[in-house]
N, C-alpha and C positions, 0 to 999 in steps of 0.2 A: 504494500500500500504506500502511496506517495504521502510525504509529510506536507502539511499545509505551509504555505509561504506567504508572508506579509507582502501585500502589493506596494507598500510604501518604502520599507527599509530592506526587504528581502530576507529577514530572519525566518528560519524554518523550524518547525517543530510544534506539536500540539501543546507542549508545556509553556509556550510563549503566548498562547491565547488565554487570557485571564478575564475575570469579570469582577465587577463591584455592584453591590446592591444600591438602589437609589436611597437618597436621604429622605425623600417623600415617602410616607407610609400610610397605610389604612388606619382607621380609628383604633384597631386592636394592635397596631404596631408592625404589621407585615409590610415589607417593602413592596412598592408598586411594580418595579421592574428591575432588571439586571442590564448592565452595559458591558458587552464583551469587547475587549480591545487587545492590541499587541502590547506586551509589557516592555518592549524595547523602545518603540517610537510613539505609542499612544494611538495608532490608527484604530478607528472604531469599526468593528465588524458588524455590529448591530445592537439594537435595543430590544429586549425581549420581555413581554409582560410576565409578571410573576403572580400578581393578584388579579383575578378575573371575577367579576360579579356575575352571578347567575341571574336569570330572569326571575322576577318576583312570582311566587306561586299564585298571586291574585290575578295575574294576567291569564286569560283563557287561551288554550292552545288553538293554533290555526287549523280549521277543518281540512281534512285530507282532500276534499274536492277542489281546494284552491291550488293544489299542485298539479292537477291534470288538465 
């Protein structure tokens, strides 16, 4: 398998892709997202949601005939 390579600085290896949790958090203290980046140059690979809200149970489901 090929090692990942940073497009900015050329550093190779999965161990150089790190993440940090967001400072912003949910009311119970869970971070909202993680930021993945190169530990060598700081190139950001992506921002990934960590806390996702589910739909409220008071919202009725969409009838199946809407899909056809």
